[in-house]
BALOBA-1460 file (C-alpha; in Angstrom, 3 decimals):
// residues 135
<rec num="1" residu="m" x="115.114" y="95.355" z="103.162"/>
<rec num="2" residu="r" x="111.871" y="94.307" z="104.301"/>
<rec num="3" residu="t" x="109.413" y="91.135" z="104.505"/>
<rec num="4" residu="l" x="107.054" y="91.154" z="101.888"/>
<rec num="5" residu="h" x="104.807" y="88.225" z="102.772"/>
<rec num="6" residu="v" x="104.529" y="84.614" z="103.922"/>
<rec num="7" residu="g" x="103.730" y="81.707" z="101.874"/>
<rec num="8" residu="l" x="101.884" y="78.829" z="103.246"/>
<rec num="9" residu="r" x="101.365" y="75.516" z="101.598"/>
<rec num="10" residu="v" x="97.680" y="74.352" z="102.076"/>
<rec num="11" residu="t" x="96.045" y="70.809" z="101.503"/>
<rec num="12" residu="d" x="92.536" y="72.044" z="100.478"/>
<rec num="13" residu="l" x="92.683" y="75.425" z="98.721"/>
<rec num="14" residu="d" x="88.810" y="75.952" z="98.936"/>
<rec num="15" residu="r" x="88.748" y="75.349" z="102.497"/>
<rec num="16" residu="s" x="91.620" y="77.409" z="103.434"/>
<rec num="17" residu="l" x="90.175" y="80.210" z="101.269"/>
<rec num="18" residu="a" x="86.856" y="80.040" z="103.333"/>
<rec num="19" residu="f" x="88.864" y="80.040" z="106.642"/>
<rec num="20" residu="y" x="90.920" y="83.071" z="105.761"/>
<rec num="21" residu="a" x="87.961" y="84.917" z="104.307"/>
<rec num="22" residu="a" x="86.130" y="84.336" z="107.444"/>
<rec num="23" residu="v" x="89.122" y="85.749" z="109.231"/>
<rec num="24" residu="g" x="88.946" y="88.917" z="107.132"/>
<rec num="25" residu="f" x="91.540" y="88.260" z="104.314"/>
<rec num="26" residu="e" x="90.553" y="88.996" z="100.798"/>
<rec num="27" residu="v" x="91.976" y="87.699" z="97.398"/>
<rec num="28" residu="v" x="94.139" y="90.141" z="95.653"/>
<rec num="29" residu="g" x="95.248" y="87.850" z="92.841"/>
<rec num="30" residu="r" x="96.124" y="84.401" z="91.606"/>
<rec num="31" residu="v" x="98.751" y="82.602" z="89.727"/>
<rec num="32" residu="p" x="97.264" y="79.278" z="88.665"/>
<rec num="33" residu="e" x="100.233" y="77.457" z="87.470"/>
<rec num="34" residu="t" x="103.714" y="77.814" z="88.951"/>
<rec num="35" residu="p" x="106.572" y="75.114" z="89.694"/>
<rec num="36" residu="i" x="105.414" y="75.165" z="93.225"/>
<rec num="37" residu="g" x="101.662" y="75.012" z="92.681"/>
<rec num="38" residu="q" x="98.701" y="77.486" z="92.421"/>
<rec num="39" residu="l" x="99.434" y="80.699" z="94.318"/>
<rec num="40" residu="t" x="96.583" y="82.710" z="95.859"/>
<rec num="41" residu="m" x="97.550" y="86.140" z="97.081"/>
<rec num="42" residu="l" x="95.741" y="87.763" z="100.095"/>
<rec num="43" residu="k" x="95.637" y="90.704" z="102.170"/>
<rec num="44" residu="l" x="93.525" y="92.245" z="105.111"/>
<rec num="45" residu="p" x="91.262" y="95.175" z="104.325"/>
<rec num="46" residu="d" x="93.607" y="97.610" z="106.140"/>
<rec num="47" residu="d" x="96.920" y="96.347" z="104.481"/>
<rec num="48" residu="e" x="97.946" y="98.179" z="101.442"/>
<rec num="49" residu="f" x="99.986" y="95.068" z="100.278"/>
<rec num="50" residu="v" x="99.790" y="91.344" z="100.073"/>
<rec num="51" residu="t" x="100.618" y="89.627" z="103.182"/>
<rec num="52" residu="l" x="99.692" y="86.090" z="102.727"/>
<rec num="53" residu="e" x="100.334" y="83.689" z="99.696"/>
<rec num="54" residu="l" x="98.544" y="80.435" z="99.972"/>
<rec num="55" residu="v" x="100.389" y="77.718" z="97.867"/>
<rec num="56" residu="h" x="98.372" y="74.710" z="96.700"/>
<rec num="57" residu="d" x="99.776" y="71.584" z="94.800"/>
<rec num="58" residu="g" x="97.120" y="68.911" z="95.558"/>
<rec num="59" residu="r" x="99.266" y="67.258" z="98.214"/>
<rec num="60" residu="p" x="98.726" y="66.980" z="101.861"/>
<rec num="61" residu="v" x="100.644" y="69.361" z="103.999"/>
<rec num="62" residu="d" x="103.445" y="67.890" z="106.097"/>
<rec num="63" residu="r" x="103.589" y="69.690" z="109.205"/>
<rec num="64" residu="g" x="107.222" y="69.987" z="108.776"/>
<rec num="65" residu="t" x="106.878" y="71.709" z="105.525"/>
<rec num="66" residu="d" x="103.757" y="73.703" z="106.022"/>
<rec num="67" residu="v" x="105.533" y="77.099" z="105.318"/>
<rec num="68" residu="s" x="106.344" y="77.166" z="101.556"/>
<rec num="69" residu="h" x="108.641" y="80.080" z="101.577"/>
<rec num="70" residu="l" x="109.167" y="83.567" z="102.939"/>
<rec num="71" residu="v" x="109.862" y="86.594" z="100.712"/>
<rec num="72" residu="v" x="112.012" y="89.519" z="101.134"/>
<rec num="73" residu="q" x="112.393" y="92.575" z="99.151"/>
<rec num="74" residu="v" x="115.970" y="93.629" z="98.437"/>
<rec num="75" residu="g" x="117.252" y="97.078" z="96.943"/>
<rec num="76" residu="s" x="119.782" y="95.427" z="94.595"/>
<rec num="77" residu="m" x="119.937" y="91.631" z="93.977"/>
<rec num="78" residu="a" x="123.576" y="91.665" z="92.998"/>
<rec num="79" residu="d" x="124.764" y="93.423" z="96.183"/>
<rec num="80" residu="t" x="122.658" y="91.188" z="98.216"/>
<rec num="81" residu="l" x="123.811" y="87.827" z="96.805"/>
<rec num="82" residu="d" x="127.279" y="89.213" z="97.081"/>
<rec num="83" residu="v" x="126.743" y="90.006" z="100.929"/>
<rec num="84" residu="l" x="125.367" y="86.637" z="101.388"/>
<rec num="85" residu="a" x="128.019" y="84.784" z="99.829"/>
<rec num="86" residu="g" x="130.369" y="86.530" z="101.987"/>
<rec num="87" residu="h" x="128.655" y="84.689" z="104.739"/>
<rec num="88" residu="g" x="128.648" y="81.279" z="102.881"/>
<rec num="89" residu="i" x="125.164" y="81.576" z="101.634"/>
<rec num="90" residu="e" x="124.523" y="80.763" z="97.974"/>
<rec num="91" residu="p" x="121.161" y="80.584" z="95.767"/>
<rec num="92" residu="v" x="119.647" y="76.942" z="96.094"/>
<rec num="93" residu="a" x="117.251" y="77.272" z="93.211"/>
<rec num="94" residu="p" x="117.036" y="79.146" z="89.952"/>
<rec num="95" residu="g" x="115.352" y="82.517" z="90.156"/>
<rec num="96" residu="q" x="114.319" y="84.599" z="87.454"/>
<rec num="97" residu="e" x="115.387" y="87.977" z="85.540"/>
<rec num="98" residu="r" x="112.470" y="89.384" z="83.616"/>
<rec num="99" residu="d" x="112.709" y="91.977" z="80.791"/>
<rec num="100" residu="d" x="110.913" y="94.377" z="82.960"/>
<rec num="101" residu="g" x="113.690" y="94.345" z="85.764"/>
<rec num="102" residu="l" x="111.852" y="91.889" z="88.127"/>
<rec num="103" residu="m" x="114.621" y="89.698" z="89.777"/>
<rec num="104" residu="t" x="114.265" y="86.721" z="91.954"/>
<rec num="105" residu="a" x="116.563" y="84.301" z="93.820"/>
<rec num="106" residu="f" x="116.094" y="81.585" z="96.252"/>
<rec num="107" residu="i" x="118.119" y="80.933" z="99.377"/>
<rec num="108" residu="a" x="117.543" y="78.406" z="102.170"/>
<rec num="109" residu="d" x="117.639" y="78.744" z="106.043"/>
<rec num="110" residu="p" x="119.509" y="76.027" z="108.164"/>
<rec num="111" residu="d" x="116.236" y="74.227" z="108.300"/>
<rec num="112" residu="d" x="116.078" y="74.203" z="104.607"/>
<rec num="113" residu="r" x="113.222" y="76.652" z="104.453"/>
<rec num="114" residu="r" x="113.375" y="78.581" z="101.242"/>
<rec num="115" residu="i" x="113.497" y="82.401" z="101.030"/>
<rec num="116" residu="e" x="112.665" y="84.235" z="97.948"/>
<rec num="117" residu="l" x="114.467" y="87.553" z="97.383"/>
<rec num="118" residu="v" x="112.751" y="89.811" z="95.108"/>
<rec num="119" residu="q" x="114.196" y="92.889" z="93.545"/>
<rec num="120" residu="w" x="111.261" y="94.954" z="91.839"/>
<rec num="121" residu="p" x="111.502" y="96.677" z="88.530"/>
<rec num="122" residu="a" x="111.983" y="100.425" z="88.727"/>
<rec num="123" residu="g" x="108.781" y="102.247" z="89.769"/>
<rec num="124" residu="h" x="106.987" y="99.400" z="91.093"/>
<rec num="125" residu="t" x="105.433" y="99.689" z="94.505"/>
<rec num="126" residu="d" x="107.037" y="98.129" z="97.558"/>
<rec num="127" residu="g" x="104.685" y="95.119" z="97.668"/>
<rec num="128" residu="m" x="101.969" y="93.220" z="95.523"/>
<rec num="129" residu="t" x="98.752" y="94.907" z="94.833"/>
<rec num="130" residu="a" x="95.730" y="94.156" z="92.744"/>
<rec num="131" residu="a" x="97.557" y="96.270" z="90.014"/>
<rec num="132" residu="d" x="99.860" y="93.144" z="89.583"/>
<rec num="133" residu="w" x="96.784" y="91.044" z="88.379"/>
<rec num="134" residu="p" x="94.930" y="93.304" z="85.831"/>
<rec num="135" residu="e" x="91.610" y="91.948" z="85.121"/>
């Protein structure tokens, strides 16, 4: 297992993008419409993979909920969910299982902060890259 990236809710996407660009982050890809808002994937020049996801849904950020979710890669979703169930941890929201083999599930920490579990399809790199958003 390893951490993939951190998702941060932002109030003003343009302002946040300008800030993170000034820090050195570059946009790798975007997902314009999801149930949790517009997603913009960022990485630093020396990073191979996405490390930060900006989540924008048009609402002001509440300091108590400014981190949208953490994402953790797992080798086997079924095995991971079995181990978590043994500790009394069950998924809290529907995930997905795509035809290409991508699987996701959501759990929550004790503070109700969501953690997305991801099992990549066979042959996928260990993180998100520009190849996940072909132009």
